[in-house]
Every structure is written in structure tokens, then in C-alpha cells.
C-alpha positions in Angstrom: 208.5 106.4 324.1 205.7 105.1 326.0 206.0 105.7 330.1 204.9 103.6 332.6 201.4 104.2 334.2 199.9 102.9 337.2 198.2 99.8 335.8 202.0 98.5 335.2 203.1 98.4 338.8 202.2 96.8 341.9 200.9 99.2 344.4 199.6 96.8 346.9 200.6 98.0 350.4 202.7 101.0 348.9 202.1 104.6 349.6 201.8 106.2 346.3 202.8 110.0 347.0 200.5 111.3 344.0 201.1 114.5 342.4 197.9 115.8 341.0 196.3 119.4 339.9 194.0 121.1 341.9 194.9 124.3 340.9 190.9 124.9 341.2 189.1 128.3 341.5 187.6 129.7 344.6 185.3 132.7 345.3 185.9 135.5 347.8 184.1 132.9 350.6 186.9 130.4 349.5 184.0 127.9 347.8 185.5 125.7 344.8 183.4 127.3 342.0 184.6 124.3 339.4 185.6 121.3 340.7 186.7 119.5 337.0 190.1 119.0 337.8 189.3 117.8 341.3 187.2 115.0 339.3 189.7 114.5 336.8 191.9 113.1 338.8 189.6 110.4 340.8 189.7 107.4 338.5 193.6 107.8 339.4 193.0 107.8 343.2 190.4 105.4 343.3 192.4 102.7 341.1 194.9 103.0 343.7 192.5 102.8 346.7 190.9 99.5 345.3 194.4 97.9 344.1 195.6 98.5 347.6 197.7 101.5 348.2 197.7 104.5 350.6 197.4 108.2 349.0 199.6 110.9 350.1 197.9 113.4 348.1 199.9 116.6 347.1 199.2 119.8 344.7 199.7 123.4 344.4 196.8 126.2 344.2 197.4 129.7 342.9 200.5 131.7 343.4 201.7 132.1 347.0 205.5 132.5 345.8 207.2 130.2 349.1 204.6 131.8 351.7 201.6 130.7 353.7 198.6 132.8 352.2 195.5 131.7 354.0 193.1 132.2 351.5 195.0 129.9 349.5 195.1 126.9 351.7 193.7 123.3 350.6 191.4 123.2 352.9 187.9 123.6 350.4 189.7 120.8 348.4 190.2 118.3 351.0 186.5 118.9 351.9 185.1 118.5 348.1 188.0 115.5 347.2 186.7 113.5 350.3 182.7 114.4 349.3 183.9 112.8 345.8 185.9 109.9 346.9 183.6 109.1 349.3 186.4 108.1 351.6 188.2 110.2 354.8 190.7 112.5 353.7 193.1 113.7 356.0 194.2 117.5 355.6 197.6 118.5 356.7 198.7 121.8 357.6 202.0 122.1 356.4 203.4 120.0 353.1 206.7 118.3 355.3 208.0 118.3 358.8 207.6 115.9 361.5 203.8 115.7 362.2 202.9 115.3 358.2 205.7 112.5 357.6 204.4 110.8 361.1 200.6 111.0 359.8 202.0 109.5 356.3 203.6 107.1 357.9 200.9 105.7 360.2 198.7 104.8 356.7 196.6 102.0 356.2 195.7 100.7 352.9 192.6 102.6 351.3 194.0 105.7 353.6 194.1 109.4 352.1 196.4 112.5 353.2 196.2 115.5 351.4 199.2 117.5 351.7 199.0 122.0 352.0 199.5 123.6 349.1 203.0 123.1 347.8 203.7 126.5 346.6 203.7 127.7 350.3 207.4 125.8 350.2 210.0 128.1 348.2 211.8 124.8 347.6 209.0 124.0 345.3 209.6 126.3 342.5 212.8 126.5 343.1 213.5 122.4 342.9 215.5 122.6 345.9 217.0 119.0 346.5 216.0 118.9 350.6 212.5 119.9 349.8 212.3 117.6 346.9 214.0 114.7 349.6 211.4 115.4 352.2 208.2 114.5 349.8 210.1 111.7 348.2 210.4 110.1 351.8 206.6 110.3 352.5 205.8 107.6 349.5 207.4 104.8 348.1 206.4 105.1 344.8 205.6 108.1 343.0 202.4 108.9 340.5 202.0 112.1 338.0 198.5 112.3 337.8 199.3 116.7 336.8 199.6 117.1 333.2 198.8 120.5 333.6 201.9 121.1 335.7 204.0 118.7 333.9 206.0 121.7 332.0 207.2 122.6 335.3 210.6 121.4 336.4 209.6 122.1 340.1 210.1 119.9 343.4 207.1 118.0 343.4 207.2 117.0 339.8 210.3 115.8 338.5 212.6 116.7 342.1 210.8 113.8 343.4 210.1 111.6 340.6 214.1 111.2 340.4 214.2 109.9 343.6 211.2 106.9 343.4 209.8 104.8 341.0 207.8 107.2 339.1 204.7 106.1 336.7 202.0 108.2 335.5 198.2 108.4 336.6 195.6 107.5 334.5 194.8 111.0 333.0 198.4 112.0 332.4 198.4 109.0 330.6 195.1 109.6 328.6 196.2 113.5 327.8 199.5 112.3 326.3 198.4 109.2 323.7 195.3 112.1 322.7 197.9 115.3 321.9 200.9 112.4 321.0 198.2 111.0 318.5 197.8 114.5 317.1 201.5 115.3 316.6 201.5 111.4 314.8 199.2 110.4 313.1 196.2 112.3 312.7 192.7 111.5 310.5 192.9 114.1 308.0 191.5 116.8 307.2 193.0 118.0 310.5 191.6 121.5 311.3 193.1 123.4 314.1 191.4 126.5 315.6 193.6 129.1 317.6 191.8 132.2 319.3 192.5 134.2 322.5 193.8 137.6 323.1 197.6 136.8 323.0 199.2 135.8 319.6 202.2 135.2 322.3 200.8 132.4 323.7 200.6 130.4 320.7 203.4 131.9 318.4 205.5 128.5 318.7 202.5 126.2 318.3 201.7 128.4 315.2 204.8 127.9 314.0 204.7 124.1 314.3 200.8 123.5 313.4 201.3 125.0 309.8 203.7 122.4 309.1 201.0 119.6 311.1 197.4 120.8 310.2 195.8 120.8 307.0 193.8 123.8 308.1 194.4 126.8 310.5 191.2 129.3 311.5 192.5 132.1 313.7 190.5 134.1 315.9 190.4 135.9 318.9 192.3 139.5 319.5 195.9 137.5 318.3 194.5 138.1 314.8 195.4 141.8 315.4 198.8 141.3 315.7 199.3 139.4 312.3 196.7 141.9 310.2 199.0 144.6 312.0 202.0 143.0 310.7 200.5 142.7 307.5 200.1 146.5 306.9 196.6 146.5 307.9 194.5 149.3 309.9 193.5 147.8 313.4 192.0 150.7 315.1 192.5 150.4 319.3 192.0 146.3 319.2 194.2 144.4 321.2 198.1 144.1 319.3 201.6 142.6 320.6 203.8 145.4 318.9 206.7 143.6 319.9 206.2 140.8 318.1 205.5 142.2 314.9 208.6 141.3 313.2 208.4 137.6 314.5 205.0 137.3 313.6 205.2 139.1 309.7 208.2 136.3 309.0 206.2 133.2 310.4 203.1 134.6 308.3 205.5 135.0 305.6 206.4 131.8 305.2 202.9 130.2 305.2 203.0 129.6 301.7 205.6 127.4 301.9 204.0 125.2 304.9 201.2 122.8 304.6 198.3 124.8 306.1 196.0 126.8 304.4 195.3 129.7 307.4 192.3 131.6 307.5 192.1 134.9 308.9 188.5 136.7 309.8 187.0 138.4 307.0 184.8 140.5 308.9 184.6 141.4 312.2 182.2 142.5 315.1 183.8 146.4 316.3 183.4 148.3 319.5 183.6 152.0 320.1 185.7 151.0 323.5 186.0 148.1 325.7 182.7 147.8 327.7 179.9 144.9 327.6 177.1 147.7 326.2 179.4 149.4 323.7 177.8 150.6 320.3 178.7 148.0 318.2 178.8 147.1 314.6 179.8 144.2 311.9 182.5 146.0 309.6 185.4 143.9 306.8 188.2 143.1 308.6 190.2 145.5 306.3 188.1 148.6 307.5 188.2 149.0 311.1 187.4 152.8 312.3 189.6 154.8 313.9 189.7 154.6 317.5 187.1 151.3 317.6 188.4 147.8 318.6 187.4 144.2 317.0 185.9 142.3 319.6 184.4 139.1 317.8 184.5 137.8 314.2 181.7 138.4 311.9 179.2 136.5 310.4 180.9 135.7 307.0 183.9 134.4 308.8 181.5 132.8 311.3 180.2 130.8 308.0 183.8 130.1 306.4 184.9 128.5 310.0 181.9 126.3 310.4 182.2 125.4 307.1 186.0 124.6 307.4 184.8 122.5 310.7 182.3 120.4 309.2 184.4 118.9 306.7 187.2 118.4 309.0 188.2 114.8 310.7 190.5 115.9 313.2 190.1 118.8 315.0 192.0 120.8 317.6 190.8 124.0 319.7 192.7 126.5 322.0 191.1 129.9 322.6 187.9 131.9 322.0 187.2 134.2 318.9 186.0 136.9 320.6 184.9 138.3 324.1 182.5 135.5 324.7 182.0 136.5 328.3 179.8 139.4 326.8 176.7 138.2 325.2 177.0 141.0 322.3 180.4 139.6 321.4 180.0 135.9 321.8 178.5 135.1 318.6 181.5 133.6 316.6 182.8 131.4 319.9 179.2 130.0 320.4 179.0 128.9 317.2 182.4 127.4 316.1 181.8 125.6 319.4 178.8 124.3 318.3 180.2 123.5 314.9 183.0 122.0 316.8 180.8 119.5 319.2 178.2 118.6 316.6 181.0 117.4 313.8 181.7 113.9 313.4 185.5 114.4 313.6 187.8 113.4 316.6 187.9 116.7 318.7 190.5 117.6 321.2 190.5 121.2 323.1 192.2 122.7 325.8 192.9 126.1 327.7 191.1 127.7 330.4 189.3 129.9 328.1 188.5 127.6 325.4 187.2 125.1 328.5 184.8 127.6 329.8 183.2 128.0 326.8 182.6 124.9 326.4 181.2 124.7 330.1 179.2 128.0 329.2 177.3 126.4 326.3 176.9 122.8 327.7 178.9 121.1 324.9 181.2 119.2 327.2 179.6 116.0 325.8 180.8 117.0 322.2 184.5 116.7 323.0 186.6 113.9 322.8 189.1 115.3 325.2 189.0 118.6 327.0 192.2 118.9 328.3 193.2 120.0 331.5 196.7 121.3 331.2 196.4 124.6 328.6 200.1 125.8 329.0 201.5 121.9 329.0 199.2 121.0 325.8 200.4 124.0 324.0 204.2 123.2 325.1 203.9 119.4 324.0 201.9 120.7 320.7 204.7 122.9 319.9 207.0 120.1 319.7 208.9 120.2 323.5 209.7 117.6 325.8 208.2 118.2 329.0 210.4 117.8 332.1 207.5 116.2 333.9 207.1 113.6 331.3 210.6 112.4 330.6 211.5 111.8 333.8 208.8 109.3 334.3 210.1 105.2 333.9 209.5 104.4 330.4 207.4 101.0 329.4 209.2 98.0 328.3 208.7 97.2 324.5 
């Protein structure tokens, strides 16, 4: 069922309590190093302001675990939001309380308040009813534009949504439309590229994708758990031994599934996990004892690029190797450039994937770059996201 968005309700004169995802990276000086998530929320915030609403904006930052951590205050976020939004942003030093309630009650249309880091409050992650009620009291309507937190049943995600008229923001709406489109009616051939270090992060989506996609390309450290489950020697490569049985079952069942699974044919291996370690290209079945795989090899790159160029829909999550180091980035770079240069519908998600896209300047080559790594993977696993389920349904 489609969800109501800010465009489906009258927001004029309303205080909109807006959940955003401003969980941005900060350097040691407390400066924002990547403001992508702040920029992603701007269309919703501007729409609300342009249509006569006042804004009470709320977000988490980091993992302070219910305590005030000075380095995780949202002060630099407020400054950047004010700069990007082009209007004043009043930053509160608390999440709830008398001062916050008073400031929100005094808001005029077009004015903006940013609450302090939600996770300073222990009631946030535990979805404590009194805390959710205190948040709900700050607004007239609830707008969820934090797709990256939609898989969390937290007070600011589900608790508040049960107490106020609740709709999706424009970013949330686009995320759902794009990702659900992959599940329902993708143009074929549909190629999924899965990488990253751990297969535990993607095992469930791997199983779901076997029936959804036509070709599944696997790279990154996650391939070594598969190799070991199939009885291959992997040297000192990364492996999640506790998952060998489950991975073996998934791969044994692969022949009965829709997808054709492609694994690396060759690898770039290193003598140790160091940027300047001795390295060489070997067959995937011939990793030397004591060495470790850190990238896919040239024959694999060619095969993966060919598969990508024949696709009409592509989903990418996870790098092919340790792309942060120049000697082990070729697989990730080549696959990223092939995806960006293809004529397919191209969707990417996941923090490392986004970092790779930005490193190679390929943002314009993608139709959609998801802001929610964990949320996007859970949605593609076929799960119902609690932060989505609680929003009001759109009438037929």
C-alpha cells in the first residue's frame, strides 16, 4: 500500500515534526566532512516552509547510548542546515523539556527549530512511551524523511507516528518507490552486484535476490566465506566461519533458483593486510597459504563489466575490494564506472558503495543512490520496515 506524503495533506499553519537522518561524519575538529544527508532532506524541508508550515526537525548522530556526548551534539549540523536552507535555524540544547516545548510553541510559519541529538535520550532507542509522547507534543503532524532509520522501531520513528497524523517526506517517498520498484517490476535483465567485507550483512538479501535477479555478481571479502563453504582454500582471507553451514546451504540451493551467480575467477592477493604489501594476481582457487584476497582480478573485472553492460536494471551494494588503497581499488573502480556508464536503471546503496561512487566522481551516473544502507537491504530482503508500516496509507 502506498503511503501518504507531505503533498497529500494541508501543512499550512501546522508545526511539522520532521524526522530526518543527519547522521553525518565529523572530523576531529567537529566539522562535517560529508553533508550529503543534510542536502537530501532539503526538498522536504523547503516544501514544508514554502507551504506555510513551521518546522521542528529532529535527528540522531552517532551512538551516544542514551547519554550526552559533547562531540555528538548537532551544533555543526544546525550551522550547515542554516547555510543550505537559507533561513534561520534555532538549535536547542535539549531534545525535550520546558525550554524546547516553549520554543516550538512560539514558532511562526517558515521558522525552524532543530532538536538536540535524539540518542542523548535513553527513551529514544527503547521507544519509551512518555518520551514519544513528549516528542509528539512538539508538533501537529509528523513527517518521516529518515529512510536510513526506517528499520528501527525507535520513539522518533514509530512511537511518534502512532500519536500524530503521519506522512512520508519526499526523500522517504522516493526511496520507497525506487526500491519497491526493484522488487515488483524491474526491467530485465536485472543484475545485482553485491560486495563488501561481510556476508553476514547480505546473506538474507542474497537468498531473496536468487529469485529476483537474473545475474548476481559477488565480490569483496564476502566471497571468501562462500569459497570456504565450497571447500576451497582461502589462505588468510576474511571469513565468517560461523556462517559456513548456512552459506553452504544457500549456495547448494542456487541451481534451483532464477539467478545465475558469478563468483571471482581470479583475485589480487596480498601477503598481509597493508596498503603497501606485496601483491600478485592468482586464480581464485590458488590463493597461496598465508596470503589474503583484497580485490577481484582482471579476468573477473572483464566478466563483471560484460554482465553489467548487458543489464537493463542494476542494483549495487558493496565494493569489490579494499578500494581505499590504490593498489586494491581497480575492481571497485572498473565495476563502478561500468555501472555508471551503462544505459540501465541504476540504483546503489550502502555507505562504502556511496563512498566509492563519490571517490570516482560518478554520482551523476546513477538514477538513485539510497541514503539508507541497512534499511534498503532489509526492504530488499522482503521485510516490512516498522518506520514505513506506521505511516498513513494513501487512499486508492
